[in-house]
C-alpha positions in Angstrom: 13.4 22.8 -60.3 13.3 19.8 -57.9 10.9 18.6 -56.9 9.2 16.5 -53.7 6.8 14.0 -53.0 4.2 14.3 -50.1 5.4 11.3 -49.2 9.1 12.6 -48.3 7.7 15.9 -47.3 5.5 13.3 -44.5 9.4 11.5 -43.8 10.9 14.9 -43.5 8.5 16.0 -41.2 8.5 12.7 -38.4 12.4 12.6 -39.0 12.8 16.7 -37.6 10.2 15.6 -34.6 11.8 12.6 -33.3 15.5 14.9 -33.5 13.9 16.7 -31.2 14.1 20.1 -34.4 12.4 22.6 -34.5 9.4 23.6 -37.6 12.3 26.3 -38.8 15.1 23.5 -39.7 15.1 22.0 -43.0 16.1 18.9 -45.2 19.0 20.2 -46.5 20.9 18.7 -49.5 24.2 18.0 -51.2 26.0 16.4 -53.7 30.1 15.4 -52.8 32.6 13.9 -54.3 32.8 10.2 -52.7 30.4 6.7 -52.9 31.5 3.4 -55.4 30.0 6.0 -58.6 32.1 9.0 -58.2 29.6 11.2 -56.6 27.3 10.5 -53.9 24.3 12.1 -51.6 23.6 14.4 -48.7 21.0 14.9 -46.0 20.9 16.8 -43.0 18.7 19.2 -41.3 19.7 22.8 -41.1 18.6 26.1 -40.4 21.0 28.0 -42.5 20.2 29.8 -45.6 23.2 30.3 -46.8 24.4 33.2 -49.5 23.2 31.7 -53.3 21.3 28.4 -51.7 18.5 27.3 -53.9 15.8 26.9 -51.5 12.2 25.3 -53.0 8.8 24.0 -50.9 6.7 21.4 -51.1 3.9 20.8 -48.7 5.1 23.0 -46.0 8.7 21.5 -45.9 11.9 23.1 -47.5 14.8 21.8 -49.2 17.4 23.9 -49.1 20.5 23.0 -51.9 23.4 25.0 -52.7 25.0 26.7 -55.6 27.3 24.0 -56.8 25.0 21.3 -55.8 21.8 22.7 -57.2 23.7 21.4 -61.4 23.8 18.2 -60.6 20.0 17.7 -58.7 17.9 19.4 -61.6 15.0 18.0 -62.6 15.1 15.3 -59.5 12.2 13.8 -57.6 12.8 13.5 -53.3 11.0 10.4 -53.2 10.2 8.1 -49.8 9.9 4.3 -50.4 8.8 2.8 -47.1 7.5 -0.4 -46.0 9.1 -4.0 -45.8 11.4 -3.8 -49.4 11.1 0.2 -48.8 14.8 2.3 -50.0 14.5 4.8 -47.5 14.9 8.3 -49.9 14.6 7.5 -53.4 17.2 10.3 -55.4 14.8 10.0 -58.7 17.4 12.0 -60.9 17.4 12.3 -64.6 21.0 13.5 -64.7 22.8 10.3 -63.1 24.1 8.2 -66.0 24.8 5.7 -63.3 24.4 4.8 -60.2 24.8 2.5 -57.4 22.3 -0.6 -56.1 22.1 1.4 -52.6 20.5 4.2 -55.1 23.5 6.8 -52.7 25.8 7.1 -55.1 25.7 8.7 -59.4 27.4 9.5 -61.6 26.8 11.4 -64.4 
């Protein structure tokens, strides 16, 4: 299972609107090889659910993860931290044994 905070859902809705995407677009989260810790998170808006995708819905927003990325994200909570010292989207991932300072790269 993957979780998303209400703050993250609200920010996703706001960003989708800013980009002019219709409401049926959702957030797709993927894990790719790369980054300073070995794996990195990739987020993008999409409107096509592929065979095997895991679909989660929180606070009116859908989060979609492909099968190969899901194994790295089980138990993760997506949050958003704003403000002067905010970091943007925050991946609270219990599977990450090491992560970089920017929070967008990790290792398991």
